[in-house]
N, C-alpha and C positions, 0 to 999 in steps of 0.2 A: 780157371782164370789164368794161372801161370802155365806157360807153355814152353817146352824145350823142343826146338825143331832141329833135327839132325839131318845132315846130308853128307854125301861123299863116299858112302860105302859102295861096294861092288865086287866084281870079279877081276883079279889081277894075277899074272904069272909070278912065280917065285923070282925075287930080285927086283920086282917092280915097286911102284910107289902109289900111295893114295893119300889124299888129304881130307880128313873129316872136319866138319864144321857143326857147331851147335850154338844156336842163338836162344837166349832166355828172354822171354817177354811176358808182359802182364804185370799184375800188382805184386811186385817183388822188390824188396829193399835190403840193403846191407848184405850183399853177397860176399861171403868170406872165401869161398873156394869154388872153383869149377874144374871139372876133370872128366876123365874117361875110364870106364870099367869095361871088362869084356867077360863073356861067359860062353862056355862050350857045353853042349848037352851032357848031363851027368857030372858036371864039375861045378864048383862054387864060383860065383862071380868074383873077379879079382881086379884090383886096382891096376890100371895101366899107367896113367899119368895124371897129375893134378897140379893146379897152379892157384896160388892165393891171390887175393886182390893186391897184395903188396909185391907180387912177382916171384915169390919163392916157388920152386918146383919140386916134385917128387915123382920118381919113375920106378916102375918095376925093374928088377935086375935084368929080366929077360929082354927088355926093350931099350935099355940104356945104349946110347950110341947110334941107335937106328931111328928112334921116334923122337920128335920134338913137339912139346906143347907150347902154345902161345895164347895170348888173350888180348882182347880189346875191351877194356873195362867200360869205355863210353858206349859201346854197342852191346854189352853183356854177351859177348861172343867168345867162344873158346875154339881153338883149332888143334888138330893133331896131325902133324905131318909124319907119315909112316913111310920110311924108306927101307930098302933091302928086305922086303917082306918075305916071310917064310911060311910054308904050309902050317906050321904050328901057330901062326898068328890068326888063323881062321877062327872066327868067333862072331857072336853078336856083340857089337860095341854100343855101350850105353853112356849117354851124357849124364852127368851128375852135377848138381849144385847144392850148396848148403850155406846157411848163415843164420842171422838173427833179425827178426822183425819185432820191434818193441821188446817185449819180454818173452817172445816165443821163438824157439828154435825151429828151423824148417829144413827140409831136404826134399828135392824133387829129382825125378828121373825122366829121361826121354824114353821114347818107345823102342829105341834100339835100331841100329843099322847093321846089316849083314856085311861082313868082310870075308871074302873067300879067296884064298891064295892057292893056286894050283901048282902042282909040281911040274 
């Protein structure tokens, strides 16, 4: 019922930019946080950036100053503007959202979108 639709991934040269988008739809209420994680084969999934409904943000040290997360609460959409991309940014990027519905906590993940940065 709940769907996270991601877009914006692709292939880009080092130094280039991409903008990821994720829209959450369906029977979901009281979203507390929306954000992006990434994962490389053989490595643990890591937080890239997240933003709360109140607007506070959190970034991985490796992307500070290069990536910017933003959200449109009315549209349940989160964006990740990625600038000055490096080959090390190559990964599958996953949209994430969590919150509380009545007395139940929930967490949902998107299918992931591939970001490949070439040298």
